N, C-alpha and C positions, 0 to 999 in steps of 0.2 A: 784445415783438417777437422774442423768442427762441423757436425752434421745435425740438422734438425729433422732428419727423415725418421718418422715414427716406425718405418718398416724395420730399421735396424736396432732401435732402442728397445730391446726386449725388457719388459717390466719384470719386477722382482718378487713382490710379495702380494698375495691376494687373499680372498676369502678362504676359510677352512673348507677343505674338500668334502663333499658328501661321501657316504659309503659307496662302495662299488655297486651294490644292489640298487641303491637309490639313483646313482648316476646313470645306470643303464635304463632306468625308467624315464629319465628326463630327455627333453628334446635335444637332438644333435644337429650340427650344421649340415645342411643339405649340399653345400658346395663351398669351395674356397671363397667365392665372392660373398656368400652368406656369412662366413666367418669374419671377413674383413669388415663387413658392415657392422658386425657386432662390436667393433672397437668403439664406435660412437656411443653405443648403448652402455657399454661398460665404463667408458669415461664419464658418462652422465652429463648433466647440465653444469656449466662452470660457475653458476651464480652470475652476479652482475658482470657484464663484459666491458672491456675498455674503460676500466675505472680510472678516474682522475680526481684527486682531492682538490677542491676549490674553496674559495673564501677562507684561505689560510688553514684549511683543515676542518672547518665547521660543517662542510657538506662534501659529498662525493657525487660526481656525475657518472653515468653509465649508459650504455647503449642497449636498445631493446628493439626487437622487430615488431612493427605494428601490423597486425593481421589485416586491419581494415584498409590501410593505405598501401600495404605491402612495401613499406619503406622502413628504413632504420631511423629511429628517433633517439634523441639524447635527453635523458631525464636526470633530475637531481634528487638526492636523498639527504635528509637531515637526521643524523643519528640521535640527536637530543630529543627531537619531537616525533620522529617517525614520519614526517611529512615528505611525500613523494610528489614532485612536480615535473611537468613537461618543460624542458628548456629550449629544445629545438626540434622542429620537424620540417622536412623539405617539401611537405605537401603544398602544392600550389606555387612553389618557388621555382623560378627559372633563372638560367644564367643571365646576367645583366645584358641588355641590348638585344635579346632574342627570345625565342619561344621554347628553347631546349630545356626540358626539366632538369633542375639542379641535382647533381649527384657528386659524390666525392669518394676518394680512396681512404683518407684518414683525416684526422683533425688534431689540433692542439689548442689548449686554453691559453689565453693571455694571463699575465701575472695578476691583472686586476679582476679576473673572473667575470668580466663583463663583455668580453669579445672572444670569438672563436676564429681560428685560422684553418680553413679547409684546403686540403691538398687534392687537386683534381687533374685529370688527364695525365696520369703518371706514365712515364716511359722508363723502364728499368735500364740501368747502366751496369752497376755491380750488385753485389749481394744486398747492400744496405742503401744504395743510392739510385737516383734517377732524376729526370727532369719533370717538372709539374707546373701547373698554374696554381696560384694561391689567392684565395678569396677571404676577405675579412667580413665577419658577420657580427653585428651589434645586437646584443640581447635587449638593449633598451628600446631601440626604434625599429628593430627587425630589418635593418638595411644590410645589403650584401654588395660588396664592391671588389672588383678585381684589383689586387695590389701588386702582383708580380706574375709575369708570364715566362715560361721556359726556364724557371729557376731550379737549381739543384736542391737548395735548402732555404727555408725562410722561418723567421721567428719574430714575434712582436717584441718591441722594447719593453722593459719592465714597467715604464710609465704608461704604456699603451698608446703612445702618440705616433710611433713609427713602426713600420715593418722593415726589418733588415733581411737581405737575401743575397745569395750568390748566383750569378748568371755568367756563363761563358768565362769563368775564371776570374771575375772581378766582383767586388762587393758594392751593394747599393742599399739605399734606404728610401722608403716611400713615406712622405709626410701624409698621414691619412686624412687630416683635416683639410689640407691644401691640395691634395691629390698631385703632389710634386715628387718626382723622382730625382734623387741625388746620387751621383756616382762617387764612390769613395776611393777606389783604386783604379789605376789606368795602365797597368804594366803587364797584363796577362798576354801570354803567347800560347802556341799550341801545346807546349810541354812545360811551361812555367805558369802556375795559376795560384790565385789567392782564394782562400775560403773553402776549398774542397781538397780531398786527398787523392793520391794515386791509388792504384789497386792494392798494393801491399800494405800501406798504412791503414786503409779502410778495413781490409780483411783481417789483419792480424792485431790491430790495436782497437778494433771494435767500434769505430765511430764513422759516421758519414759527414757530420757537420764540422767543418774545420774553422769555426769562429764562434766567439762568445760575447754577448752583451755584458757590459759592466752593470752592476746593480743599480747605479744611478742613471743609466741610459745615456751616459755621456760618451762612452768609448765602445769600440768593438776591437777585440783582440783576435788575431787570426794567424793561421799558418800560411806561409807561402811555400809551395812545393815545386821543386824542379826535378822532373822525371826524365830529363833528356838523356842522361847517361845510362838509363836502364835498358836492357835488351828487350826486343819485341817478341811477343808470343802471338801466333796466329791461330784462329779457330774458324771452322765452317761447319754447317750442317749438310753441305753438299746438295742443297736444293737448287733447282733450276738448271739450265744448260751450262751456264758459266757462274759457278758459285761465288757468292760474296764472302770475303774474309774479314773477320773482326780482328783488329790489331790492338793488343793490350801490352803495356810495358810491365813485365813481371820479372824481378831479379831472382836468380837462383844463387845458392851458396857460392861465395867467391866473386859474384858479379858486383857491379857498381850499384849502390843503393840510391834512392831519391835523396836529395839534400833539402833540408827545410830550415826556415827561420821564422821567428815570430814578429809580427808587426802589430802596432796599435794605432788606430786612427781616431781622431777626435771627430765625432759625427757632425757637430755643428760647424766647426771651423775648417774641417777637412785636413788639418795638420796630421802628419804621419811620422811615426818614429819606429825604428827597428830596435829590438831588444837583443843585444849581443850577449850570449852566455859565456863566451870565452873558450868554449870547448873547441877542440881541433880534431882533425881526422874524421873517421866514421863515427857518427853518433846519431841517436834518435831524440826527438822531442815528442813523447807519447801523450802528454797531458799538460794542460794549462788550467789554472783556477783563479778566479777573482776571490780575493780574501776579504775579511771583514774590515780591514784597514783601508780607508779611502785611497784610490789611485794606486793600489798595490796588487800586482799580478804575480802569482806563483807559477813558475815554469819548471817542469820536470825534464831532466835529460837521462838517457841511458846510453852507455857505451855500446858498441856494436855486439859484443858477446852477451849483453844484457845481464851482466853480473855486477855492475856498478851504477847506482842511481844517485843523482844529485838533485836537490831542490833549491831553486833560486827565488828570491823575492826581488821584484823590479818596481821601482817608482816610474810609472808610465809617463809622468810629466817630464822627467829628466833623462830616463833611460838608465839611471843608476841601479846597480845590482848588488845583491848580498847573498852569499852562499849560506843557506840555512841548515842544510843537512846533507850528509853523504852516507850511503849505505852500500856495503859490499857483500857478495856471497861467493861461496866456492862453486856454486852451480848457476842458478838464475834467480832473478827477482821478478815477481809478477806485479803488474800495475793494474790489472783488472782480472776478473774471473768470469769467463764466458759461461761456464757450466752452472755457477751459483747465481748468475744474473747480477753480478757486482760490476758496475761500470767503472767504479773508482775504488782503489784500496785506501785512498786518502780522503778525509772529510774535513771541510772547512765550514763549521757551523756559523750561521749568520749571527752577528752581534757578539761574537766571542773571539778573543785574540789567542786562541789555541786551536790546534788541529789534531786529528786522530789518524793513526795509520794501522792498518791490519798487516802484520808481518809475521813470518815464520822464523824470526831470528833466534828464538830459543828452541826451535825444533817443532813447534806447533803454531798454527795461525792464531795470533792473539792481538788485542788492541793496545796500542801504545799512545801515550798522550804527550804532546810537545807544546811549548810556547812558541811565540813568533820569532824568538831569537834562535830557535832550533834546539833548545835545551830539552832533554827528556825529563818531563815532570814525574811520570810514573808509568809502569806497565799496569794496565787496567785489569786485564784478565790473565789467569794463570791456570796451568793444568795440562795433563796428557790428553787433550782434546782440542778441537778446532772451533774458532769463531768463523762461521761461514758468511755472515752478513751483518753489517750494522743496519738495523731497521729504522732507527730514529734516534735523534739527540734532542734533549731538553736542556738548553743552556741555563734557564732560570733555576731549575731544580737540580742541575748538574747530574743528569741521568742519561745513560746510554741503554737503548734497547737493542738487543742483538740475538741472532739465531746461532745455535751451536750444536755440536755433536757430543756434549758432555754426558748425555745418557748413553749414547751408542753412535758409532759412525753411520749406522743405518737409519738413524732418526734425526729430525730437526725439531728443536724445541726453542721457544722464545724465552729470553731472560731479560732482566734489568739489573744494572749495576751503577753505583755512583762513580763519578769521574775518578775518585781516588782509589777505586778498586774495592770499596767496602760495600756491605749490604747487598750482596748478590742474591737475587730471588728468581726462581723459576716461575714463569707466568702460565704457559700452556702446560696442561697436566696429563692429557690423554696421550698414550703411547702412539707413535706414528710419525709421519713427516708433515710438518706444518709450514705452509708458505704464507708469509706475512706481507700484507700491504697496509702500511701504517700512515696515518695522516701526518703532515709535516709538523703539526704542533704536538704530536704524540698522544693526543687525547683518545683517539680511536684507532682500531685496526680491523681489517678483514682477514680472517684466518681460513684459508683453504687447506684442509687436512684430510688425510686418509691413513689407513693402516692395513695390516694383513687381514684384518677381520671386517673392515669398514669401507664401503665406497665413499667417494669424496663428499665431505661436508663443507659447507660454506657458511661461516658465522661472522656476525658483527659484534665486536667487543669494545668496551671502554677500559681504559687503564686507570680510571679514577678509583681511589681507595686501593683495595687489593685486586680490583678488576672484576668485571662481571659481563656475562653475555647479554647483549641487548636483543638479539634476534638471530634466528636461523634463517639465512637467506636462501639456502638450497639444501635439502636433505637427500636428494636423489633416490626417492622411494621407488621410482620406476626401475632403477638399476637393481635394487634389492628384489623387486618383484620378478624381474627377468631371471635373476639367479635362482629363484625358487622353482623355476620351471625348465631351466636349461642346464645341461651338463657342463661342468666347469672344473678346471683343475688349478689348484693354487701354485704359486711359485714359492715353494717351501724354502725358507732360509736354512742354510747349513754352513758349518765352518770346519776347517781341518788345519793341521799343522804340516807344512812342507818338510821335505827331507833336510832342508837347511835351517829348520826351526822357526819359520815365520807363519803366523796365523793368517789364513785367507778366508774371507767371507764370500759365499756364493749362493746361488739360488737354483732350485730344481722344480720344473713343472713336469709332473708325471703323466703318463698316457691316460687317456680316457677310453674305456675303464682300465684300471690298474690291477694287475695280478702279480703279486710279489713272487710267485713261483716261476714266472716267465723271465726271459732275458730280452731287453729292449735295446734298440739302437739309440744313439745319443747325438744330439745336435747342440754344439756350442754356438750360441748367438752372441757375438762379442763386439766390443769397441776397443777399450783398453788404453786410449791415448793419455798422455800426461795431463794431470789435473782434472780428469773426468771422474765420474763415478757411475756405476751401472746398477748395483744392487742397493735398494732402499727398503725400509719398512713402510711401504705405501701400497695402495690398491692398484692392481694391474688392469690395464684395459687393452692389451695387445691381442687382437683377434687372430693375427698370424701365428702367434705362439700357441694360442688355443687350438688352432687348426692342426698344427704339428702334433700337439698332444693327442688330439682325436685320431690322427693318422698313425698313432702308435710310437711316437718318439718321446724320449726324455729331453727336455730343453733346459740348457744350462746357461746361467749368467755368472760372471766372475768380477769381483773387485781385485784385480791383479795389482802387483807392484807397478808403480807409475801413476796409479789413480790417487785421488786426493782424500784428505780427511783421516788418514791413518798416521799422520806425522810426516815431517820432511824427509826423514831417512827412508821411509817406505816409498814416498813418491819420487824422490830425487835420485834414487839408486839407478835410475835409467839414464842419468846424465851421460852424454857422449857415447851411449851404447843402446840406442833405441832398438827394440825388438828382442833383446836378449832376455830380460827379466819378465817381460810380458809373456813371451812364448814359454819360458820356464814355468811360470805359474799356471798357464793353461795345461801344460804337460803334467804338472803335479796334480792338478785337479782331475785330469783324465786317469792318472794312476790311482788316485784315491777312489774314484768312481768304480774302477776295475775291482776293488775289494768288495763292492756291494753285490749281493747275489742276483739282483734283477737287472744288472747292467751288462750288456754285451760289449766287452772291451775290444772286440774285433770290428765293431761297426760304430765308429765315432767320426762325426763330421764337424767341421768348423766353418762359420760363415760370418761375414760382416761387411760394412760399407765404410769407405773413407779410411780412417785409421784402422777400423775393423777389417777392411779389405787387406791393408798392409799386414796386420796381425795374422790374418788367415794365411797369406802367402808365406810369411816368415816362419810361422809355427809349423806348417806342413813341411817346410824345408828342414827345419831343425829337428823335428820329431816325426819323420815319415812313418815309423812303425805304429805310432799312436793315432795319427790323424790321416785316414785313408781317403777322405772325401772333403772337398772344400768349395765354397762359393765366395769369390772376391769381387765386390762391386766397387768401382771407382777407387781402386787401390793405388797407393804410392808404391812404385816399384824400386825407387832408389831416392834417398834423401837429397842427393845432389840435384835431383830434378824438381824438388819442391821449392817454396819461396824462402827468402833469406830470413825474415823476421821470425817466423815460426820455427824453422829448422835450426837456425843458429842458436836460438834460445835453448834448445835441448841437446843439440849435437856439438855446439861450439863452432868456431870458425873452421872452414875446410882446410886451410893451411896448417892448423894446429891439431887436427884430428883426422888426417887422411885415412889412417887405418881403421878408425871407428866407422867412418862413412862406408868404407868398403865392406867391413864385416856386417854392417846392418843392412846391406843392399839385398833386396829380394831378387833383383836381376842377376847379381853376381852369383847368387846361391840357387838359381833356378833349376840347375841340373840335379839338385838333391830331392826334388819332388818325385815321388813314386806313385802317389794316389791319383784319384780322379778329381779334376779341377774344372770348375766353370768360372769364366772370367767375364765380367759385365762392365761396360763403360759407355759413355756418350762422347760425341765429338765436339760438343760445345762446353765441356767442363773446364771452366777457367780456374777452378780450385786445384784439382788434381788433373793436370793436363793429360790428354790421351797419349802423349808421348810416353808416359809411364807404362801403360799397358802394351803399347806397340813394341817398346824395347824389351819388355818382359817376355812377350811372345816370341820375339827373335831369339832371345837367350834360351828360352825353353826349346825352341825348334833346333837350335844349334847343339843342344845337349841331347837331342834325340827323344825329347819328351813331347807330350801332346796335351792339349786342353780344349775344352769346348768354349766357344766365344759367342757372346751376344753384344752387338753394337747397336745403340739407339742414337742416331745422328743428332736430332734436335735437342736432346736432353742436356741438362746441365749437371751439376754435381749430384750424384745419386742416380743418374741415368734417366729416370722417369721424367716425362715432359707433359703428360696428361693422364687422365684416368685409365685409358686403354693401355698405355705403355706400362703404367704401374701394375695393373692387373696381369699383364703378360709377363713381367719380370717375376712376379710372385708365382705364377703358374709354371714358368720355366724352372724356377728354383725348386718348387714342390716336386715336379716330375724328375728333376735331377737327383734329388735326395731319395725319392722312391726307387729310382733305377739302381742306384749304387749302395743304398743302405738296406733295401728290402727286396729288390728284384733279383733276377737271374745273375747279374754281375756281382751282387753282394754274396750270393751263394757260392759262386766260383772263387771269389777272393777268400772267403772263410775256409773253403775246402782246401785251398792251396797252402794254408798256414800249417 
């Protein structure tokens, strides 16, 4: 239910708007396509791309397009000296044994920073996974060797001597010096596999690689997954005379889940051991971690409702286990944060027999410090604000660098605090949203930041002393120059209090030009899913939103209840009743807007993709008098049709909350829609199966209601599958809004009120 589609993620805060007179003199978009192209101009240059900290944090590598060779190269930068060097170029390099020019999809650095592992010939399977060939390149002698073919994942051992990889459900290692392959597991079948996940684990726990090297390169710990009890989902794009069907095992609420267990194999001897948690019934193992204690693996379990987490420490030599920590919640426990880019809520710093956990146990996300016995040493951070990420940990100086919302939920600022919670200091000072990429030794960081007044800036800083900026890596002067000559409308932040006494933050992009004596139609462009956030204090780059503003719409974004960083009570009020509070807050926002003299309360549309599509349907059903027009792309129609891990986390088990599932169903409430609705979906959407839209359309028809429908067969989640299909979806949406918010249909609707 998480989407990276920039078409739905309407940005929130941008440059101060020029006066109406000046805006009228500036260039306007000549077409929708022109507006969408402007997104890249407004986003600007991102600074160094594909940053990897190497040499323990003494340097970072980045990729750059070489105009001369028309190839991407990898360069290295030393923050201490400013020296920039070429590390890798594919110029003149061919695949071993042939004349085909070498090319790659992605790469990773070895722990020794002397080797690169290139992923080539990628063939996608799920969102994060696919099969590839892997080549190892030595910076010392410029040699390139094929180390694994047809593998799903691969990674060099920490000592750089071996490449581990998973292929066809079993694990292997390649001795790079001897060019010898060794098979580590031998028991894979079609539906039982080692080292990779099934669909639901990969999608909802956010990982593709289901195995980890031990720090000493001696062991590989891995998941074994049995998906055989899961039901089969079939998808096709209907191409050809006799369409092929993709079969994927995806469980829905109440279905049988995959079963998993953790194995550890000694890479040299081949000896294998299973680590038994002692948990029974339905449970998950969402994470494993090698600790700083030799031969000790931490294994995390979650019960199926995901409101009880346990952390075990295992001695991988004997299989002996020890329960270190148990945490329970009245709602759910997060083990990672997709939206904040946090892969792990627990950190095990190297060389330290302590670990840190980001938890909302006191009502706000804060850092907690534990020893290896599981004893809580202290709560590190406190306050009515959230820690959003741990950016770096310095065990020697006992410092934690973290990003938080202490200034405002709309901002992200970098702070440092001692392990014992003392001497907290704010590091970033400029208002806005700062995205931090810190070196593993915490000496340096790259700060990508922007604000309502400032396009993205990319800066290199040192943490030495009180900190200082070493260099501006990108100032995006070209974006500033573009803004000086083109009409642009900011996403003005605003807030209000709902009728039940809750503060809501939202944003508004006004029409270009704007006349406060006129009344304008409104478009809510929303997402709203649990744990997400839409409105930030950051520069906006959404050309689609700017097009709507130029076409005379007010564009609205909302941080509704259910979204993160306003405290647990605000986010988790949606537990077991998805749709209720999200739609309530959208309706409250519409009612607030109706009090403004320039808002036409009779012409309000709502649109979104994925969870935003669900929110669109449900809000139109619950508040048909407020929202008369809607566009729902890739929408969940009923939570009983979505997957187990995501849905049961927020809705509970089906048998325990049958009434909640029924009440939250857009399909069961379809007959309440009275407005104009456009429904968009693809037939290859493995995230929100087209079954959702098909059942919704049947329910709508049975209730005597109608909708416009656009199906894009080859597309996956979000429907678009190439540039033409994306453009067509935007054009169809634009025309639909114009027809029912500004055209003859809108006039008839308003006259009938």
